[in-house]
Kinemage of the C-alpha trace (Angstrom):
@kinemage 1
@onewidth
@group {chain A} dominant
@subgroup {mainchain}
@vectorlist {calphas} color= white
{ca met a 1} P -133.384 7.797 187.021
{ca ile a 2} L -135.012 9.828 189.787
{ca ala a 3} L -132.517 12.699 189.207
{ca arg a 4} L -133.331 12.812 185.491
{ca ser a 5} L -137.106 12.998 186.208
{ca thr a 6} L -136.589 15.785 188.719
{ca met a 7} L -134.581 17.852 186.207
{ca met a 8} L -137.264 17.496 183.555
{ca ser a 9} L -139.926 18.695 185.995
{ca val a 10} L -137.860 21.775 186.872
{ca ala a 11} L -137.420 22.639 183.172
{ca val a 12} L -141.170 22.394 182.535
{ca leu a 13} L -141.989 24.594 185.504
{ca thr a 14} L -139.406 27.170 184.360
{ca gln a 15} L -140.907 27.379 180.863
{ca leu a 16} L -144.389 27.774 182.278
{ca phe a 17} L -143.200 30.593 184.548
{ca leu a 18} L -141.361 32.458 181.796
{ca gly a 19} L -144.323 32.132 179.457
{ca gly a 20} L -146.610 33.593 182.106
{ca cys a 21} L -144.239 36.531 182.646
{ca asp a 22} L -144.103 37.269 178.912
{ca arg a 23} L -147.868 37.236 178.725
{ca leu a 24} L -148.199 39.617 181.683
{ca ser a 25} L -145.573 41.989 180.205
{ca gly a 26} L -147.365 42.081 176.829
{ca glu a 27} L -150.697 42.836 178.492
{ca ala a 28} L -149.094 45.723 180.465
{ca glu a 29} L -147.588 47.195 177.311
{ca ala a 30} L -150.901 46.974 175.501
{ca glu a 31} L -152.686 48.695 178.382
{ca ala a 32} L -150.009 51.428 178.408
{ca ala a 33} L -150.326 51.916 174.645
{ca ala a 34} L -154.098 52.183 174.946
{ca ala a 35} L -153.906 54.829 177.691
{ca pro a 36} L -154.393 58.451 176.376
{ca val a 37} L -151.295 60.686 176.219
{ca val a 38} L -151.641 63.800 178.401
{ca pro a 39} L -149.606 66.570 176.717
{ca pro a 40} L -147.533 68.942 178.826
{ca val a 41} L -148.359 72.671 178.635
{ca lys a 42} L -147.131 75.880 180.186
{ca val a 43} L -149.609 78.399 181.473
{ca glu a 44} L -149.853 81.964 182.694
{ca thr a 45} L -152.412 83.642 184.929
{ca leu a 46} L -153.934 86.765 183.414
{ca gln a 47} L -153.509 90.020 185.320
{ca arg a 48} L -154.277 93.676 184.824
{ca lys a 49} L -151.098 95.256 183.521
{ca pro a 50} L -150.026 98.827 182.760
{ca leu a 51} L -149.347 99.034 179.022
{ca arg a 52} L -147.734 102.075 177.468
{ca ala a 53} L -149.939 103.062 174.556
{ca asp a 54} L -147.763 104.310 171.721
{ca leu a 55} L -148.372 104.537 167.999
{ca ala a 56} L -145.352 103.581 165.911
{ca val a 57} L -145.301 103.710 162.112
{ca pro a 58} L -142.502 103.536 159.530
{ca ala a 59} L -141.170 106.852 158.267
{ca thr a 60} L -138.812 108.185 155.623
{ca leu a 61} L -136.810 111.371 156.073
{ca thr a 62} L -137.253 114.062 153.438
{ca pro a 63} L -135.347 117.356 153.048
{ca his a 64} L -136.688 120.753 153.992
{ca leu a 65} L -135.969 122.005 150.464
{ca arg a 66} L -135.211 120.180 147.229
{ca ala a 67} L -134.436 121.667 143.825
{ca ala a 68} L -133.618 120.291 140.403
{ca ile a 69} L -131.201 122.726 138.767
{ca thr a 70} L -132.502 122.673 135.212
{ca pro a 71} L -131.190 125.088 132.549
{ca gln a 72} L -133.654 127.638 131.172
{ca val a 73} L -131.759 127.799 127.875
{ca gly a 74} L -130.284 125.139 125.632
{ca gly a 75} L -126.672 124.826 124.640
{ca thr a 76} L -123.342 123.285 125.495
{ca leu a 77} L -122.254 123.109 129.121
{ca thr a 78} L -118.955 124.932 129.439
{ca his a 79} L -118.432 124.582 133.197
{ca ile a 80} L -119.789 122.585 136.146
{ca phe a 81} L -118.332 123.862 139.391
{ca lys a 82} L -119.925 121.441 141.878
{ca asp a 83} L -120.152 117.688 142.287
{ca lys a 84} L -122.205 115.238 144.322
{ca gly a 85} L -121.747 115.798 148.047
{ca asp a 86} L -120.462 119.380 147.743
{ca arg a 87} L -121.859 122.100 149.970
{ca val a 88} L -123.260 125.166 148.190
{ca ala a 89} L -124.280 128.647 149.297
{ca gln a 90} L -127.366 130.503 148.147
{ca gly a 91} L -126.579 132.418 144.935
{ca glu a 92} L -123.376 130.487 144.255
{ca val a 93} L -122.628 129.736 140.593
{ca leu a 94} L -123.043 126.021 139.902
{ca ala a 95} L -122.622 125.701 136.121
{ca arg a 96} L -122.534 127.686 132.885
{ca val a 97} L -123.993 127.140 129.420
{ca ala a 98} L -122.257 128.609 126.353
{ca ala a 99} L -123.548 132.188 126.042
{ca thr a 100} L -122.074 133.306 122.686
{ca asp a 101} L -125.302 132.997 120.708
{ca tyr a 102} L -127.320 134.703 123.419
{ca arg a 103} L -124.888 137.622 123.658
{ca leu a 104} L -125.217 138.030 119.886
{ca gln a 105} L -128.984 138.232 120.315
{ca leu a 106} L -128.466 140.885 122.974
{ca asp a 107} L -126.252 142.944 120.652
{ca gln a 108} L -128.875 142.690 117.931
{ca ala a 109} L -131.562 143.820 120.375
{ca lys a 110} L -129.459 146.833 121.358
{ca ser a 111} L -128.973 147.699 117.679
{ca gly a 112} L -132.713 147.459 117.226
{ca val a 113} L -133.261 149.998 119.984
{ca thr a 114} L -130.744 152.403 118.426
{ca ser a 115} L -132.470 152.098 115.059
{ca ala a 116} L -135.885 152.549 116.599
{ca glu a 117} L -134.771 155.651 118.463
{ca ala a 118} L -133.486 157.172 115.226
{ca gly a 119} L -136.756 156.371 113.516
{ca leu a 120} L -138.688 157.961 116.362
{ca ala a 121} L -136.663 161.150 116.110
{ca gln a 122} L -137.450 161.456 112.387
{ca ala a 123} L -141.119 160.597 112.921
{ca glu a 124} L -141.499 163.171 115.662
{ca ala a 125} L -139.833 165.836 113.491
{ca asn a 126} L -142.228 165.028 110.650
{ca met a 127} L -145.154 165.164 113.055
{ca val a 128} L -144.105 168.591 114.387
{ca asn a 129} L -143.925 170.022 110.842
{ca ala a 130} L -147.239 168.467 109.895
{ca glu a 131} L -148.869 169.733 113.064
{ca gln a 132} L -147.663 173.314 112.468
{ca gln a 133} L -149.071 173.295 108.922
{ca tyr a 134} L -152.283 171.749 110.155
{ca glu a 135} L -152.775 174.491 112.770
{ca arg a 136} L -152.114 177.205 110.130
{ca tyr a 137} L -154.605 175.696 107.728
{ca lys a 138} L -157.218 175.520 110.474
{ca lys a 139} L -156.982 179.313 110.878
{ca leu a 140} L -157.046 179.859 107.118
{ca arg a 141} L -160.097 177.703 106.756
{ca ala a 142} L -161.897 179.735 109.376
{ca gly a 143} L -161.478 182.748 107.080
{ca asp a 144} L -162.378 180.786 103.979
{ca ala a 145} L -158.815 181.300 102.701
{ca val a 146} L -158.316 177.657 101.724
{ca thr a 147} L -160.503 175.112 100.083
{ca asp a 148} L -161.914 172.146 101.928
{ca ala a 149} L -159.837 169.818 99.764
{ca asp a 150} L -156.568 171.550 100.682
{ca phe a 151} L -157.493 171.483 104.388
{ca glu a 152} L -158.351 167.795 104.299
{ca arg a 153} L -155.055 167.024 102.541
{ca val a 154} L -153.053 168.828 105.255
{ca glu a 155} L -155.116 167.250 108.000
{ca ser a 156} L -154.546 163.762 106.556
{ca thr a 157} L -150.792 164.418 106.397
{ca tyr a 158} L -150.782 165.495 110.036
{ca leu a 159} L -152.731 162.443 111.229
{ca ala a 160} L -150.416 160.115 109.287
{ca ala a 161} L -147.342 161.772 110.819
{ca lys a 162} L -148.829 161.448 114.284
{ca ala a 163} L -149.590 157.747 113.708
{ca ala a 164} L -146.040 157.194 112.457
{ca ala a 165} L -144.641 158.788 115.622
{ca asp a 166} L -146.849 156.591 117.793
{ca ala a 167} L -145.679 153.506 115.862
{ca ala a 168} L -142.059 154.547 116.340
{ca arg a 169} L -142.598 154.855 120.069
{ca ser a 170} L -144.149 151.354 120.150
{ca gln a 171} L -141.188 150.047 118.179
{ca ile a 172} L -138.801 151.440 120.800
{ca thr a 173} L -140.839 149.807 123.569
{ca ser a 174} L -140.710 146.481 121.718
{ca ala a 175} L -136.989 146.853 121.062
{ca lys a 176} L -136.323 147.564 124.751
{ca thr a 177} L -138.387 144.493 125.652
{ca gly a 178} L -136.161 142.537 123.287
{ca ile a 179} L -133.116 143.795 125.184
{ca arg a 180} L -134.592 142.643 128.479
{ca ser a 181} L -135.391 139.222 126.994
{ca ala a 182} L -131.906 138.909 125.512
{ca lys a 183} L -130.331 139.929 128.822
{ca lys a 184} L -132.379 137.244 130.590
{ca leu a 185} L -131.210 134.613 128.100
{ca val a 186} L -127.604 135.611 128.770
{ca ser a 187} L -128.279 135.530 132.512
{ca asp a 188} L -129.924 132.117 132.236
{ca thr a 189} L -126.711 130.638 130.885
{ca thr a 190} L -125.409 130.864 134.461
{ca leu a 191} L -126.982 128.335 136.856
{ca val a 192} L -126.991 129.447 140.500
{ca ala a 193} L -128.037 127.816 143.774
{ca pro a 194} L -131.527 128.935 144.880
{ca phe a 195} L -130.697 128.100 148.511
{ca ser a 196} L -127.851 126.853 150.677
{ca gly a 197} L -127.485 123.110 150.918
{ca phe a 198} L -125.771 120.101 149.362
{ca val a 199} L -125.491 118.622 145.891
{ca val a 200} L -127.091 115.161 145.931
{ca ala a 201} L -126.946 114.338 142.221
{ca arg a 202} L -125.015 115.384 139.096
{ca his a 203} L -126.239 114.304 135.664
{ca phe a 204} L -123.959 116.074 133.150
{ca asp a 205} L -120.327 116.821 132.419
{ca pro a 206} L -118.805 119.826 130.631
{ca gly a 207} L -119.150 119.568 126.869
{ca glu a 208} L -122.543 117.881 126.938
{ca val a 209} L -125.554 119.588 125.388
{ca val a 210} L -128.476 120.479 127.641
{ca ser a 211} L -132.040 121.418 126.785
{ca pro a 212} L -134.317 123.846 128.603
{ca met a 213} L -136.690 122.329 131.165
{ca ala a 214} L -135.404 118.799 130.487
{ca arg a 215} L -133.122 116.668 132.652
{ca pro a 216} L -131.546 118.643 135.521
{ca val a 217} L -127.822 119.308 135.592
{ca leu a 218} L -127.649 119.056 139.410
{ca glu a 219} L -129.999 118.317 142.301
{ca leu a 220} L -129.785 120.140 145.623
{ca val a 221} L -131.271 119.606 149.074
{ca asn a 222} L -131.347 121.652 152.234
{ca ile a 223} L -131.363 119.479 155.376
{ca asp a 224} L -131.026 122.159 158.060
{ca thr a 225} L -134.507 120.889 158.829
{ca val a 226} L -135.801 117.469 157.797
{ca tyr a 227} L -139.240 115.901 157.763
{ca ala a 228} L -140.239 112.394 158.812
{ca glu a 229} L -143.056 111.301 156.519
{ca gly a 230} L -145.323 108.491 157.690
{ca ala a 231} L -148.862 107.178 157.265
{ca phe a 232} L -151.171 106.489 160.212
{ca ser a 233} L -154.340 104.434 160.111
{ca glu a 234} L -157.494 106.481 159.739
{ca leu a 235} L -158.548 104.969 163.086
{ca glu a 236} L -155.478 106.434 164.789
{ca val a 237} L -155.221 109.875 163.226
{ca ala a 238} L -157.824 111.353 165.584
{ca lys a 239} L -155.277 110.878 168.373
{ca leu a 240} L -152.779 113.164 166.629
{ca arg a 241} L -152.647 116.957 166.564
{ca glu a 242} L -150.452 119.450 164.788
{ca gly a 243} L -147.714 120.866 166.999
{ca ala a 244} L -147.574 117.801 169.256
{ca glu a 245} L -144.096 116.573 170.153
{ca val a 246} L -143.217 113.074 168.977
{ca thr a 247} L -140.141 110.850 168.976
{ca ile a 248} L -138.322 109.760 165.837
{ca arg a 249} L -135.971 106.782 165.834
{ca val a 250} L -133.740 106.388 162.801
{ca asp a 251} L -132.303 103.008 161.805
{ca ala a 252} L -128.825 104.428 161.299
{ca phe a 253} L -128.678 105.581 164.937
{ca gly a 254} L -130.198 102.590 166.698
{ca asp a 255} L -132.272 103.496 169.747
{ca glu a 256} L -131.192 107.155 169.788
{ca ala a 257} L -134.287 109.350 169.963
{ca phe a 258} L -134.784 112.557 167.967
{ca met a 259} L -137.537 114.939 169.037
{ca gly a 260} L -139.790 116.590 166.502
{ca lys a 261} L -143.194 118.218 166.119
{ca ile a 262} L -146.094 117.241 163.925
{ca ala a 263} L -145.998 119.881 161.186
{ca ala a 264} L -148.879 118.692 159.019
{ca ile a 265} L -151.654 116.101 158.907
{ca ser a 266} L -153.163 115.318 155.527
{ca gln a 267} L -156.822 116.185 155.094
{ca glu a 268} L -157.482 113.154 152.898
{ca val a 269} L -157.574 109.419 153.598
{ca asp a 270} L -155.817 107.251 151.034
{ca arg a 271} L -158.540 105.140 149.443
{ca leu a 272} L -156.309 102.105 148.949
{ca thr a 273} L -154.451 101.939 152.272
{ca arg a 274} L -156.999 103.745 154.468
{ca thr a 275} L -154.152 105.768 155.962
{ca val a 276} L -153.498 109.478 156.488
{ca gly a 277} L -150.145 111.067 155.730
{ca val a 278} L -148.366 112.805 158.614
{ca arg a 279} L -145.273 115.036 158.422
{ca val a 280} L -143.023 115.558 161.446
{ca glu a 281} L -140.485 118.397 161.450
{ca leu a 282} L -137.040 117.898 163.045
{ca ala a 283} L -134.248 120.421 163.501
{ca asn a 284} L -131.023 119.087 161.980
{ca pro a 285} L -128.321 121.757 162.470
{ca asp a 286} L -125.429 119.259 162.468
{ca his a 287} L -126.770 117.487 159.345
{ca arg a 288} L -126.519 114.033 160.965
{ca leu a 289} L -129.883 113.085 159.542
{ca lys a 290} L -129.848 112.537 155.788
{ca ala a 291} L -132.670 112.684 153.272
{ca gly a 292} L -133.924 109.190 152.479
{ca met a 293} L -133.047 107.606 155.846
{ca ser a 294} L -135.699 105.287 157.279
{ca gly a 295} L -136.997 105.199 160.799
{ca val a 296} L -140.105 105.167 162.979
{ca ile a 297} L -142.469 107.881 164.166
{ca asp a 298} L -143.314 107.074 167.786
{ca val a 299} L -146.304 108.906 169.272
{ca glu a 300} L -146.745 108.399 173.023
{ca leu a 301} L -150.394 108.234 174.060
{ca gly a 302} L -149.870 107.504 177.762
{ca thr a 303} L -150.331 104.372 179.878
{ca val a 304} L -153.461 102.242 180.135
{ca glu a 305} L -154.155 99.528 182.718
{ca thr a 306} L -156.066 96.577 181.351
{ca val a 307} L -156.369 92.791 181.382
{ca ala a 308} L -153.581 91.683 179.036
{ca val a 309} L -153.028 88.330 177.354
{ca pro a 310} L -149.585 87.218 176.141
{ca arg a 311} L -149.361 87.319 172.366
{ca ile a 312} L -147.872 83.798 172.421
{ca ala a 313} L -151.117 82.462 173.908
{ca leu a 314} L -153.106 83.387 170.802
{ca val a 315} L -154.011 80.820 168.170
{ca asn a 316} L -155.084 81.704 164.610
{ca arg a 317} L -155.248 85.444 165.227
{ca arg a 318} L -157.003 87.442 162.506
{ca gly a 319} L -156.923 91.119 163.363
{ca arg a 320} L -158.812 91.522 166.636
{ca asp a 321} L -160.244 87.985 166.600
{ca ala a 322} L -158.267 85.058 168.033
{ca arg a 323} L -158.582 81.830 170.030
{ca val a 324} L -156.969 80.854 173.330
{ca phe a 325} L -157.056 77.751 175.524
{ca val a 326} L -158.184 78.419 179.104
{ca leu a 327} L -157.167 75.916 181.820
{ca arg a 328} L -160.127 74.335 183.657
{ca gly a 329} L -158.769 71.894 186.251
{ca asp a 330} L -156.873 69.312 184.203
{ca thr a 331} L -158.633 70.123 180.891
{ca val a 332} L -158.643 73.104 178.563
{ca glu a 333} L -161.497 75.147 177.116
{ca glu a 334} L -161.108 76.646 173.666
{ca arg a 335} L -162.385 80.237 173.714
{ca his a 336} L -162.816 82.967 171.127
{ca val a 337} L -161.553 86.357 172.279
{ca lys a 338} L -161.088 89.890 170.943
{ca val a 339} L -157.816 91.746 171.502
{ca asn a 340} L -156.162 94.987 170.453
{ca pro a 341} L -153.575 93.735 167.933
{ca arg a 342} L -151.463 96.901 167.852
{ca phe a 343} L -149.400 95.979 170.899
{ca thr a 344} L -146.364 93.709 171.046
{ca glu a 345} L -145.766 91.173 173.845
{ca tyr a 346} L -149.038 91.686 175.729
{ca leu a 347} L -152.334 92.574 174.067
{ca pro a 348} L -155.249 94.300 175.811
{ca val a 349} L -158.276 92.010 176.081
{ca glu a 350} L -161.423 93.582 174.675
{ca glu a 351} L -163.728 90.600 175.086
{ca gly a 352} L -163.663 86.963 176.261
{ca leu a 353} L -161.181 86.834 179.173
{ca glu a 354} L -161.033 88.069 182.744
{ca ala a 355} L -158.213 88.721 185.206
{ca gly a 356} L -157.306 85.578 187.167
{ca glu a 357} L -158.042 83.148 184.363
{ca val a 358} L -155.202 80.821 183.340
{ca val a 359} L -154.297 80.500 179.661
{ca val a 360} L -151.951 78.123 177.862
{ca val a 361} L -148.873 79.913 176.525
{ca trp a 362} L -146.872 76.923 175.288
{ca gly a 363} L -147.924 73.607 173.813
{ca gln a 364} L -151.341 74.786 172.582
{ca ser a 365} L -150.771 74.310 168.867
{ca arg a 366} L -152.234 70.717 168.877
{ca leu a 367} L -154.841 71.103 171.590
{ca arg a 368} L -158.570 70.724 171.111
{ca asp a 369} L -161.437 71.872 173.243
{ca gly a 370} L -161.814 69.568 176.266
{ca asp a 371} L -158.372 67.925 176.033
{ca arg a 372} L -156.692 66.834 179.266
{ca val a 373} L -153.319 68.479 179.895
{ca arg a 374} L -150.461 68.314 182.331
{ca val a 375} L -149.034 71.627 183.546
{ca asp a 376} L -145.270 71.722 183.181
{ca asp a 377} L -143.786 74.164 185.708
{ca ser a 378} L -140.292 74.184 184.211
{ca pro a 379} L -139.155 77.475 182.589
{ca pro a 380} L -140.409 77.833 179.010
{ca pro a 381} L -137.947 78.003 176.121
{ca ser a 382} L -136.138 81.345 175.894
{ca thr a 383} L -137.867 82.197 172.624
{ca glu a 384} L -141.234 82.215 174.372
{ca val a 385} L -140.379 84.143 177.532
{ca ala a 386} L -142.617 87.199 177.569
{ca ser a 387} L -140.883 90.478 178.315
{ca ser a 388} L -142.073 92.982 180.868
{ca pro a 389} L -145.112 94.951 179.740
{ca ala a 390} L -143.550 98.190 180.957
{ca gly a 391} L -142.145 98.828 177.527
{ca glu a 392} L -145.182 97.784 175.518
{ca lys a 393} L -145.951 99.807 172.413
{ca val a 394} L -148.915 100.075 170.123
{ca val a 395} L -147.814 99.199 166.606
{ca gly a 396} L -149.427 101.340 163.918
{ca ala a 397} L -151.723 99.671 161.429
{ca ser a 398} L -149.256 100.303 158.625
{ca glu a 399} L -146.307 98.998 160.688
{ca ser a 400} L -144.181 96.467 158.852
{ca arg a 401} L -140.782 97.022 160.429
{ca thr a 402} L -139.396 94.237 162.629
{ca ser a 403} L -137.495 96.814 164.683
{ca ala a 404} L -140.771 98.252 165.975
{ca val a 405} L -142.237 94.974 167.227
{ca ser a 406} L -141.159 92.176 169.499
{ca ser a 407} L -138.332 89.988 168.304
{ca arg a 408} L -140.449 86.939 169.084
{ca ser a 409} L -142.484 85.772 166.138
{ca glu a 410} L -146.244 85.430 166.398
{ca pro a 411} L -147.597 81.916 166.982
């Protein structure tokens, strides 16, 4: 009886103890849930850094010379001697148009000259006879040996003969002009290369009919020299000058650099893009560079030392305006700053930050002004590791090529 009472007492005490523990555990969990979450962030201290100031804009290579070989006369193509990719020499025959009809016109023009020459001979003979009679009648009239009517008749005959001779001479001139025109038509049936280069397009085959000044038979380019054509922002063009050496990088050749000189700077700003066209000339004796290749014009402006903020620290960047979070003890301050956006990993600070200040470079996407944070000193993810500023470049305002900017995407 005593043993049973003792066991019941122990059971009651155990239940009371367990109930108290459960209540304490629930209160602890509630307090933990109510406590604010302090997000981890990664930070970087701002420093003055040397940044290489380059302008880099997309470019397309164009040939030194380009020609559309268009026939000057119509007719049937009898021969095409070159095809796409073939090399041609200046003056080399490229194609021929049927010349039979044009040679017939030339023969007719020659016959016209022969006929005109015969007519001139007869007209000049008539003029000589009329002139002799006219001179004789002038002397007779002086002695009143002929009437005025007879003199006027002879004079009129002489003037008509002289006019006929002049007309015959004009006819010969016209006939000879016809020969020259007919010879040109015959010559135009042969299409020749205006310069040395390569065939880049062929649009006809033998037997097809061509028309003058219509679609070209062939297209040629000369790429002994090529041009890199690009467009720089109107704000940047003042930093360029004709004759300055620049670097061209072509996609097909990776990081290989080709040196060229600025050959021309447009004197007009495009009203839509606010850019200025620039042409860079490159020697291309081995013809490695092809017309139409794409690349980048890279203009080195030197090195500037400035307070630089990592691009990954910026939030909601719009041009030069952006926001960053600056670490103040264990809280952050949201701050509006101005930066030069035409750099890659590090951007020069124009307003709002000083050297020595600490900015959040990871974990800032959900922060608000005044939030408490916990600095996480572990290495940041590889996609957000900023590269050395030694290779920083300014990206031109018209830059849209991923190869000219950092591989890390903007936040």
